[in-house]
C-alpha positions as CSV (number, residue, x, y, z in Angstrom):
1,X,0.0,0.0,0.0
2,X,1.4,3.4,-1.1
3,X,-0.1,6.7,0.1
4,X,0.4,9.5,-2.3
5,X,1.9,12.6,-0.6
6,X,-0.7,15.3,-1.6
7,X,-0.4,18.8,-0.2
8,X,-3.3,18.2,2.2
9,X,-1.7,15.0,3.4
10,X,1.6,16.6,4.0
11,X,-0.1,19.4,5.9
12,X,-1.9,16.8,8.1
13,X,1.4,15.0,8.7
14,X,3.1,18.3,9.7
15,X,0.5,19.0,12.4
16,X,0.4,15.5,13.7
17,X,4.2,15.4,14.0
18,X,4.3,18.8,15.7
19,X,1.8,17.8,18.3
20,X,3.7,14.5,18.8
21,X,7.0,16.5,19.3
22,X,5.5,18.9,21.8
23,X,3.7,16.3,24.0
24,X,6.6,13.8,23.9
25,X,9.1,16.5,24.8
26,X,6.9,17.5,27.7
27,X,6.8,13.9,28.9
28,X,10.6,13.9,28.8
29,X,10.8,17.0,30.9
30,X,8.4,15.5,33.5
31,X,10.4,12.3,33.7
32,X,13.7,14.2,34.0
33,X,12.1,16.2,36.8
34,X,11.7,13.1,38.9
35,X,15.6,12.9,38.8
36,X,16.0,16.7,39.6
37,X,18.0,17.3,36.4
38,X,19.2,20.9,35.7
39,X,17.8,22.9,32.8
40,X,20.4,21.6,30.3
41,X,19.7,18.0,31.3
42,X,16.0,18.6,31.0
43,X,16.5,20.0,27.5
44,X,18.6,17.0,26.4
45,X,16.0,14.6,27.7
46,X,13.2,16.5,26.0
47,X,15.0,16.5,22.6
48,X,15.8,12.8,22.8
49,X,12.2,12.0,23.7
50,X,10.6,14.4,21.2
51,X,12.9,13.8,18.2
52,X,14.5,10.4,18.8
53,X,11.9,8.0,17.5
54,X,11.2,10.0,14.3
55,X,15.0,10.4,13.7
56,X,15.5,6.7,13.8
57,X,12.5,6.1,11.6
58,X,13.8,8.5,9.0
59,X,17.3,7.1,9.0
60,X,16.0,3.5,8.5
61,X,13.7,4.7,5.7
62,X,16.6,6.7,4.1
63,X,14.7,10.0,4.4
64,X,16.1,13.3,5.4
65,X,15.6,13.6,9.2
66,X,12.5,15.5,9.8
67,X,13.7,18.1,12.3
68,X,16.9,18.8,10.2
69,X,14.8,19.4,7.2
70,X,12.5,21.7,9.2
71,X,14.0,23.2,12.4
72,X,10.6,24.2,13.5
73,X,10.2,20.8,15.1
74,X,13.5,21.3,17.0
75,X,12.3,24.7,18.2
76,X,9.0,23.2,19.3
77,X,10.9,20.6,21.3
78,X,13.0,23.2,23.0
79,X,10.0,25.4,23.6
80,X,8.1,22.6,25.2
81,X,11.0,21.8,27.5
82,X,11.5,25.3,28.7
83,X,7.7,25.9,29.1
84,X,7.2,22.8,31.3
85,X,10.4,23.5,33.2
86,X,9.1,27.0,34.1
87,X,5.5,25.8,34.7
88,X,6.7,23.2,37.2
89,X,8.2,25.9,39.3
90,X,5.1,28.0,39.3
91,X,2.4,25.4,39.9
92,X,1.9,21.8,41.1
93,X,2.0,19.3,38.2
94,X,0.6,15.9,39.4
95,X,3.2,13.1,38.7
96,X,0.7,11.1,36.8
97,X,0.4,13.9,34.2
98,X,3.6,12.3,32.8
99,X,1.6,9.3,31.8
100,X,-0.9,11.4,29.9
101,X,1.7,13.3,28.0
102,X,3.5,10.0,27.2
103,X,0.3,8.3,26.0
104,X,-0.5,11.3,23.8
105,X,3.0,11.2,22.2
106,X,2.7,7.5,21.7
107,X,-0.5,8.0,19.8
108,X,0.5,10.9,17.7
109,X,3.9,9.5,16.8
110,X,2.4,6.0,16.1
111,X,0.1,7.5,13.5
112,X,2.8,9.8,12.0
113,X,5.4,7.0,11.8
114,X,3.0,4.7,10.0
115,X,1.9,7.5,7.6
116,X,5.4,8.5,6.7
117,X,6.4,4.8,6.1
118,X,3.4,4.3,3.8
119,X,4.3,7.5,1.9
120,X,7.7,6.1,1.0
121,X,6.3,2.8,-0.1
122,X,7.1,0.5,2.9
123,X,5.1,-2.7,3.0
124,X,2.0,-2.4,5.3
125,X,3.4,-4.6,8.1
126,X,6.7,-2.8,8.1
127,X,4.9,0.5,8.1
128,X,2.9,-0.5,11.1
129,X,6.0,-1.5,13.0
130,X,7.7,1.8,12.0
131,X,4.7,3.5,13.7
132,X,5.4,1.5,16.8
133,X,9.1,2.3,16.7
134,X,8.5,6.0,16.1
135,X,6.1,6.1,19.1
136,X,8.2,4.1,21.5
137,X,11.9,4.8,20.8
138,X,11.8,8.4,22.1
139,X,10.5,7.1,25.4
140,X,13.2,4.4,25.5
141,X,15.9,7.1,24.9
142,X,14.3,9.2,27.7
143,X,14.3,6.3,30.2
144,X,17.8,5.1,29.4
145,X,19.2,8.7,29.8
146,X,17.3,9.0,33.1
147,X,19.0,5.7,34.2
148,X,15.6,3.9,34.6
149,X,14.2,0.7,33.0
150,X,12.3,1.7,29.8
151,X,8.5,2.0,30.5
152,X,7.8,0.2,27.3
153,X,9.3,-3.1,28.6
154,X,7.4,-3.3,31.9
155,X,4.4,-1.0,31.9
156,X,0.7,-1.9,31.2
157,X,0.0,-2.3,27.4
158,X,2.3,0.2,25.6
159,X,3.9,-0.9,22.3
160,X,1.0,-3.3,21.9
161,X,-1.7,-0.6,21.7
162,X,0.6,1.4,19.4
163,X,0.9,-1.5,17.0
164,X,-2.8,-2.2,17.2
165,X,-3.6,1.5,16.4
166,X,-1.1,1.5,13.6
167,X,-2.7,-1.5,12.0
168,X,-6.1,0.0,12.5
169,X,-4.9,3.2,10.7
170,X,-3.7,1.1,7.8
171,X,-7.0,-0.8,7.7
172,X,-9.0,2.4,7.6
173,X,-6.9,3.7,4.7
174,X,-7.4,0.4,2.9
175,X,-11.1,0.8,3.1
176,X,-10.7,4.4,1.7
177,X,-11.4,6.3,4.8
178,X,-10.3,10.0,4.7
179,X,-6.7,10.2,6.0
180,X,-7.5,12.9,8.5
181,X,-10.5,11.0,10.0
182,X,-8.5,7.7,10.0
183,X,-5.5,9.4,11.8
184,X,-7.8,11.0,14.5
185,X,-9.7,7.7,15.1
186,X,-6.5,5.6,15.2
187,X,-4.7,8.1,17.4
188,X,-7.6,8.4,19.9
189,X,-7.8,4.6,20.0
190,X,-4.1,4.3,20.9
191,X,-4.4,7.0,23.6
192,X,-7.6,5.6,25.2
193,X,-6.4,2.1,25.1
194,X,-3.2,3.1,26.8
195,X,-5.1,5.0,29.5
196,X,-7.4,2.1,30.1
197,X,-4.5,-0.3,30.3
198,X,-2.9,1.9,33.0
199,X,-6.2,2.3,34.9
200,X,-6.9,-1.4,35.0
201,X,-3.3,-2.6,35.0
202,X,-3.7,-4.6,31.8
203,X,-0.4,-6.0,30.6
204,X,1.1,-8.8,28.5
205,X,2.3,-12.1,30.3
206,X,5.8,-11.7,31.6
207,X,8.6,-14.2,30.8
208,X,9.3,-16.6,33.6
209,X,11.1,-19.9,33.9
210,X,9.2,-23.0,35.1
211,X,10.0,-23.6,38.7
């Protein structure tokens, strides 16, 4: 399945990616805040979180890295980092807000990564996995730099809901749904599924040896 990059589609991709960068960078700042990093450390974590997954995706797809092509995404990541850093000093931000920002970034980047992959002609299954990687790798970079086990490996359904949402997005496109509506529906599905998984502690079976 190949999605033709029309001007309207590119415009949708731009805004989806911008939202993903902002909320993912915010989640990076909040996670760094738990470790009491200074401003520079917070910015590095925010950039790694907000831009890391999309950068890896673009390198694997042999595309120009999105935030190097358009530095507006880099500026958005920096702005998000500084804004959350200052806001946290002026008002109380509940620790669980990190999970909301993280889920929003997972959803937006999952859809954006899938869409980009389809636009360059990746097979549908590869495109769906690229969506997962785009949505999760920034969080992995964030957690590793924060010296903590990655959330994706031990949290209630995380990459699983991203992959499901990416496949749903591809399915909707296959049945000729409008790209904008398909993206919104798939993104909301990822976000809500992640929130429900956290609320009810739904997770995949863990590996264990027979005793």
